[in-house]
C-alpha positions, 0 to 999 in steps of 0.5 A: 511524471514518472517515466514520462520526463524529458532528458533534463528533468528527473522525477524522484520518489523521496519515499519508497517502501514506506520509509525515507529512501532520499533525506534531503529530497524528502526534507524539501518535500516536507518544507513545501508542505509546512510552507503551504500550510503556514501561509494558508492558516497563518500558523507561526508554529507547526505540529507535524503528525507523521504516520510510520510503519509499525515494523519501521526501526528506531533509526528509520523513525529518527530519520523522519523526525530529523527530515521534519524538523529540518523542513521547519516543523516545530513539534513531531508526533509519530502515530503508527499507520494501523492505528491512523488507519482505524482512527479513519475508518471509524472503528471502535478501537477504544472499545473492548472488541477487536478490530483488524486493519489491513492498510495496503499502502504504496510501500508497505502493508500494515496488519494490526489487531486493535483493541481498548485503544492499543495494539494487540498484534502488529505485522508490518511487510514491505508489500504494497501498491509499488511491489504489485506494479513491479510483479505486473512488469515482470509478468507482462516481460515474461509472457509477452517479451514487452517492458512497460513502465511504472505508471503503465503497471499502475493503470492496468492494476487501478483499471482491471485489477480483480482478485475476484472476477465476476463469473456469474455472468456470461460476459467477457473479461475486463480488458485493457490495451497496453503500450511498450517496447519489443525486447526483440525488435526494440519497437513500440508494441501494443497488446490487450490483457485481461483481469485474469492475466492480471489476477495470476500476476498479483496472487502472489503479493496477496497471497503474502498479505493474506499469510500475515492476516493468518499469522495475526489471527493465529496470535490474537487472543480467541475473544478478540479474534471472534469479534473480528470474525463475526463483525468481518471488520477485516479487509475485502481481501481476506474475504475473498480468499477466505476457502483457499486460505483459511478453509471455509466460504 
């Protein structure tokens, strides 16, 4: 709905950069979720588990708890996003081995090293899918003088966003047609962009994520760091940039 609503309808995102941007709307959204679950499963009391960025402040965490309580939650449990991501990926976080999680969300990216059920090192950065969309919008605007919306940028990212284009085959790069408003004429315009252009637009954001990955490895005990590299338990972006960022293939 973003960018496609009529004049009397406003689409709002209660969450932004991994935290609550609009307290009242976030509360209404959570209230709807709780009401729907209670109705479906005939629950009288609700225990709500909420994922929070590892770098969120006590004030931000308290705001999340207050929103859930205000929405009708009876008990609120907060779990840090890297731990939830590791559990969802079935990583052996309870074992005495190192596992690395790179969780790229819409508003934040969480990088964490886990072992024996705890976080050895964690870093949260407000870089995610939203920032990548913004980067594509800025790139298209600067290169082509074309204004596009968030929904179009997201479609481009998901369709041809590729940090490692396939150069082994003699094939043309993937392309997509996008529509926007020409900044000069103010009229609708359609252009064709390819995956190499989108790669160029996304590289600064991914480079920042790689820097956080490097920082995590630098602050990890040697034994655990060895587990991560040996078992390749870190993210694909690390592998893709291993030469330019870590100095080897």
